[in-house]
C-alpha positions in Angstrom: 92.5 115.1 104.1 94.4 112.3 105.3 97.7 110.9 104.3 98.2 107.3 104.6 101.5 106.4 105.3 102.9 102.9 103.5 103.6 100.1 106.2 107.0 99.8 107.7 107.7 103.7 107.5 109.9 105.2 109.9 109.4 107.8 112.3 111.6 110.1 110.5 109.7 109.6 107.4 106.0 110.6 109.7 107.5 113.7 110.8 108.9 114.6 107.3 104.9 114.5 106.1 104.3 116.2 109.5 106.5 119.5 108.7 105.1 119.1 104.9 102.0 119.9 106.2 102.6 122.5 109.1 104.4 124.2 105.8 101.3 124.2 104.0 99.8 126.4 107.0 97.7 123.0 108.0 97.9 121.3 111.7 99.1 117.5 111.6 97.8 115.3 113.9 99.0 111.7 113.3 97.1 108.4 114.1 98.9 105.5 114.6 96.9 102.2 113.6 97.8 98.0 114.1 98.4 98.1 110.0 98.8 101.8 109.4 100.1 105.1 110.3 98.3 108.1 108.8 98.6 112.0 109.2 95.7 113.8 109.2 95.7 117.3 107.8 93.5 120.1 109.3 92.6 123.2 108.5 91.2 125.1 105.8 92.2 123.6 102.8 90.6 126.0 99.6 93.6 127.8 98.5 96.1 124.7 99.5 97.8 122.3 96.4 98.6 119.2 99.0 99.5 117.0 95.7 103.0 117.6 96.7 102.7 115.3 99.8 102.3 112.3 97.5 105.9 112.5 96.2 106.9 112.5 100.2 109.0 108.9 101.1 106.6 106.3 102.0 103.6 108.0 101.4 101.1 105.6 100.4 97.9 107.5 99.2 96.1 111.0 100.0 92.2 110.3 100.9 89.6 113.1 101.4 87.9 113.1 104.7 83.9 113.9 104.3 82.7 114.1 107.7 82.6 117.6 109.3 84.7 115.8 112.2 88.0 114.7 111.1 90.6 113.2 113.9 87.3 111.3 115.4 86.1 110.1 112.2 86.4 106.5 111.7 87.6 107.3 108.1 90.9 108.7 109.9 91.1 105.3 112.0 89.2 102.2 111.3 90.0 100.2 114.2 88.2 101.3 117.6 90.4 103.4 120.3 91.2 102.0 123.3 91.4 104.7 125.9 93.2 104.4 129.6 91.2 105.8 132.2 93.7 105.2 135.0 95.0 102.5 137.6 95.4 99.9 134.6 91.1 100.3 133.4 90.9 101.5 129.6 87.4 101.5 127.5 87.2 100.5 124.0 88.6 97.1 124.7 87.1 93.5 125.1 86.1 94.0 128.5 82.9 96.4 129.3 84.4 99.2 132.0 81.5 100.1 134.6 82.4 103.2 136.4 79.6 103.9 139.6 79.3 105.8 142.2 77.4 108.7 144.1 76.3 111.5 142.0 78.0 113.8 144.5 80.7 113.3 147.2 78.4 114.6 150.2 81.0 113.2 152.9 83.6 110.6 153.9 81.3 107.8 154.8 79.3 107.8 152.3 82.0 108.2 149.6 84.3 105.7 150.8 80.7 102.7 151.8 80.0 103.2 147.7 83.3 103.1 146.3 84.3 99.8 148.4 80.8 98.2 147.5 81.0 99.4 143.8 85.0 97.5 143.3 83.6 94.6 145.3 81.4 93.8 142.7 83.4 94.6 139.8 83.5 98.4 138.7 87.1 99.6 137.7 86.1 103.2 138.0 84.7 105.5 140.6 82.2 108.6 139.5 81.3 111.3 142.0 80.8 115.1 141.7 82.8 117.2 143.7 81.4 120.4 141.8 78.0 120.1 141.0 75.6 121.8 138.1 72.3 122.9 139.6 69.5 124.2 138.0 67.9 125.2 141.6 71.2 127.7 142.8 69.9 126.9 146.5 70.5 123.3 145.9 73.5 121.3 147.5 76.5 122.7 144.7 79.2 120.1 146.1 82.0 119.9 148.3 84.5 121.3 145.9 88.5 121.0 146.5 87.3 118.8 149.4 85.2 116.8 147.3 88.1 116.1 145.0 90.8 115.0 147.9 88.2 112.3 149.3 87.8 110.8 145.8 91.6 110.7 145.4 91.8 108.9 149.1 88.8 106.7 147.8 91.3 105.8 144.7 93.9 105.3 147.3 92.0 103.0 149.2 90.6 100.9 146.7 92.4 101.2 143.3 89.5 102.6 141.6 90.2 105.1 138.6 88.4 108.5 139.6 86.0 110.0 137.0 84.6 113.8 137.8 83.2 116.6 136.4 85.3 119.8 135.4 82.6 122.6 135.3 84.9 126.0 134.6 88.2 127.0 132.8 89.3 128.2 136.5 88.5 124.6 137.9 90.5 122.4 135.2 94.2 122.3 136.7 92.8 121.8 140.3 90.5 119.1 138.8 93.5 117.4 136.8 95.5 117.2 140.0 93.0 114.7 141.8 91.2 112.9 139.1 91.9 110.3 136.6 89.6 111.4 134.1 87.9 114.8 133.4 84.3 114.3 132.5 82.5 117.5 130.7 78.8 117.5 131.6 75.7 118.0 129.1 75.7 121.8 129.8 78.9 122.4 128.5 79.2 120.2 125.3 78.7 123.5 123.8 81.3 125.3 126.0 84.0 125.3 123.5 86.5 127.6 125.4 86.2 124.5 128.2 86.7 122.0 125.5 90.0 123.2 124.0 91.2 123.9 128.1 90.8 120.2 128.3 92.3 119.4 125.4 95.8 121.3 126.3 95.5 118.5 129.1 97.2 115.0 128.9 94.0 113.7 131.3 91.6 111.0 129.9 88.0 113.2 128.9 84.3 111.7 129.3 82.5 113.9 127.1 78.7 113.9 127.9 76.3 114.9 125.0 74.5 118.0 125.0 70.4 116.8 126.1 69.5 118.6 122.3 72.7 117.9 120.9 72.8 116.0 117.4 74.9 113.2 116.5 77.4 115.5 114.3 77.4 118.1 117.2 78.3 115.5 119.5 81.3 114.7 117.5 82.3 117.8 116.5 82.5 118.5 120.5 85.1 115.9 120.5 86.5 117.0 117.9 87.7 120.2 119.5 89.4 118.2 122.5 91.3 116.1 120.2 92.3 119.0 118.0 94.1 120.7 120.8 96.2 117.6 121.3 94.6 115.1 123.7 93.5 111.8 121.9 92.0 110.3 125.0 88.6 111.1 124.7 85.3 108.7 125.5 82.2 109.6 124.7 79.1 109.3 127.3 75.2 108.9 126.1 73.5 110.8 128.7 69.9 111.0 127.4 68.2 113.5 125.7 65.5 116.0 126.2 62.4 115.0 124.5 58.3 115.5 124.8 58.1 112.8 127.1 57.8 113.2 130.5 57.3 110.0 132.1 61.7 110.0 132.3 63.9 112.7 133.3 65.3 112.1 129.7 65.1 109.9 126.6 67.8 107.3 126.0 68.6 107.1 122.8 70.7 103.6 122.7 70.5 103.7 118.6 73.3 106.1 119.2 75.4 103.4 120.2 75.6 101.6 116.8 75.6 105.2 114.9 78.7 105.9 116.7 80.8 102.7 116.5 79.6 103.5 112.5 81.1 106.9 112.6 83.9 107.3 114.6 86.3 105.3 116.4 86.2 106.5 119.7 84.5 104.6 122.8 80.9 104.9 123.9 79.8 104.3 127.1 75.9 104.8 128.6 74.6 106.8 131.4 71.6 104.8 132.3 71.0 106.8 135.5 70.5 110.1 134.1 69.2 108.5 131.2 66.0 107.5 133.0 65.8 109.1 135.9 64.2 106.2 137.9 66.3 103.6 139.8 64.1 100.7 139.0 64.7 101.2 135.2 68.8 101.7 135.4 69.4 97.5 135.5 67.6 96.9 132.6 69.1 100.1 130.7 72.5 98.7 131.8 71.8 95.5 129.9 70.0 97.1 127.0 73.5 99.1 126.6 75.5 96.8 126.8 73.8 94.3 124.2 73.5 97.0 121.8 77.3 97.5 121.6 78.2 99.8 124.5 81.7 99.7 125.7 81.1 100.8 129.2 78.5 102.0 132.0 78.1 105.4 134.1 76.0 104.2 136.7 75.2 106.0 139.9 75.6 104.2 143.3 74.7 105.4 146.8 74.9 103.8 149.8 71.6 105.4 151.5 69.6 106.8 148.3 66.6 108.0 150.3 68.4 110.2 152.2 71.1 111.3 148.9 72.0 114.6 148.6 71.2 114.4 144.9 69.3 112.6 142.2 68.5 109.8 144.8 65.6 108.8 142.7 68.0 107.5 140.2 70.5 105.9 142.2 70.5 102.3 142.9 71.7 100.7 146.3 75.0 98.4 146.3 73.1 95.4 146.5 71.0 96.1 143.1 74.3 97.0 141.5 76.0 94.0 142.4 73.1 91.8 141.0 73.1 93.9 137.7 76.9 93.2 137.2 76.2 89.4 137.9 73.6 89.8 134.9 76.1 92.0 132.9 78.3 89.0 133.1 76.1 87.0 130.9 74.8 89.9 128.5 78.7 90.6 127.8 79.6 86.9 127.0 76.5 86.6 124.7 78.3 89.4 122.6 81.6 88.0 123.0 82.8 90.3 125.8 83.4 90.3 129.5 82.7 92.0 132.7 
């Protein structure tokens, strides 16, 4: 249920309604929009009479939420959320946010070369894995905290916001110390304990869709994070697993208008994981922006042939620069900018 407040309501009146919600044994979640403030009452309402809330000062009306996800729903907040990612950048506004960099942090030279190159071409964020979830236990697992330190150094040199993955609850505090955005990978989208731990932080979260997750499951995973008090969630489509073997994953761009209809959360697309082939990445970047994506997460490596992870799907800095130039044209065509 959502309590819609009247325009001009005071902070004290909003807090009074929140107190009433809590007295009913429910959890309150305040969302301040451009025109209205709403209070989501979350919890089991089957034995709760909420009708008395309508008599509280400056309450306009009560609206039931039909979607299984509550605070992530467009029913709660009509306008799209704009989520900060650090270093003055954000995702969800008119400007397309491009986050780029290597799949893994391998060494200082590799990371700094990639960071400076993507910054020069117009990226606002730097991606790079310090901890790498690998199917093969003998594959490169990342540099750990040393990789986090290199990412922070790259941010200091370039002004790019740092986006990197958190793999376990034990790593949350460590990664949050260095990174601007905490990424939840596809394998952990259903790791609800990790989602709740991330939700207790103040850091922006980039939530990747599970490779077999439905749209409802995806948004319910976001709900876990928001319900713990962290509203700064960015959704990321990275492809799903299908019967097709020609690509690493099937990149379903239809999720972009679907999310835009169902949720106020911004959406970015990862065309590198979504295809597995570097030659496909530029075209899928353009298609993603044309379909309404708010940003991109692109793997860029200064020497893909010798990359320690995912070289086949990493584009070079030169290709990235050319892609960014083409993106500017697509963005302009859909009334956005890069």
